[in-house]
N, C-alpha and C positions, 0 to 999 in steps of 0.2 A: 038215445043216440049218444055216443061217447064224445067227449070234448075234442079229441083229435079229429074225429070224423066230421064234426061240426066245422072246424077251422078249414079242413080240406075242401069241404063243399062250399064254404064261403069263398075261399080262394079261387075255386073253379068258377063260381058265379061272377066274381069281380073280374076275372080274366075274360070271361065270355062277354060281359058288358063293355069292357075296355075295347075288345076287338070290334064289337058292333059300333061303338062310338067312333073309333078311328076310321072304320069303313064308311060310316055315314058322313063324317066330316070330309073325307077324301072324295066321296061322291059329290058333295055339295061344291067343293073347290073345283072339281072337274066340270061340273055343270055350269058354274058361274064363269069359269075361264072360257069354255066353249061357246057360251052365250054372248060374252062381252068382248073378249080380246081379239078374235078374228075380225069383228066388225069395226072396232075402234082403232086397233094398231096393225091390222092385216097380218096377225100371227096365226100359226097353225093351231088346230085343235089338239088336245092332249088326251091321253088314255088315263084310266083309273090309277095305274101304277105310277105314271108321271105326276099325277096330282098328289099321290102319297109322298113321292120323292120331294115335291115342292114343299109340302108340309114339314117334312123332316129337315130339309135345308133351311127353311125359314126359322124353324125352332132353334137350329144350331147357330144361325147367324144373329138372330135377334133376341133369343130368350135363353139359350142354353138348356141343359136337361136337369139342372138342380132346382129345387123348389124355391120360389121367391119368399122373402121374409113375410110380408103381408100379414094375414090373419094368423098364420102358423107362428110367426115371430112373437106376436102379441100373446098368443096362447102360451108359448114357452116361458116368456117373461112372467106372466101371471102365475103359472104353475110353480116356477122357481121361487117366487115370493111366498106363495102359500106353503111350499115345502119347507122353507126356512122357519116359518112360524109354527110348524107342527112339532108336537112332542114325539119322542121315539116310539111311544105306543101308537100314536096316530099314524106315523109313517109305516109301521109294520101292518096296521090294519088296512091302510091304503094299498100297500104292496099285495097283501092277500086278496083284496078286492080286485086288483088288476089281474092277478094270476088266475083267480077262479070265478070272477064275475061278481057283481055286487048283489045279485039276487040270492036269496037263500036257496041252497041246493040240497038234495038228499045226500046222505053219507056216501053212497056208492058213486056219486058224481065227483067227489073230491078224492084225489089220489091218497091223501094222508088219512082219510077216513073220518076227519073232523066234521062236526055238524056245521050248518050255515052260520052266518054272522049272528052274534047275540046282540040284542038291543039293550 
């Protein structure tokens, strides 16, 4: 399987899982709302699409759509520190690993025809 085809299939899989996750969370919100809110506050029940809208609205009002610092911020700081301590040769090796994967691959899997990483 070519590298491009691998990434396309991976993107399709991630998109599919994201759609399933959003649908599941929307269904849970709808079910909880319909089970609790009419009895507690005498509100009407909502549909699946209204529950999805509530999720988007709450994300906009309380969280925004940019990723939070959290673990990603820690990872970025740590990588920046490691990058500063690398020699130019180590940086190039890291770039090649990110570009082609860190596992050894056959020559036909690499576009430049070079063999896998040497130990």
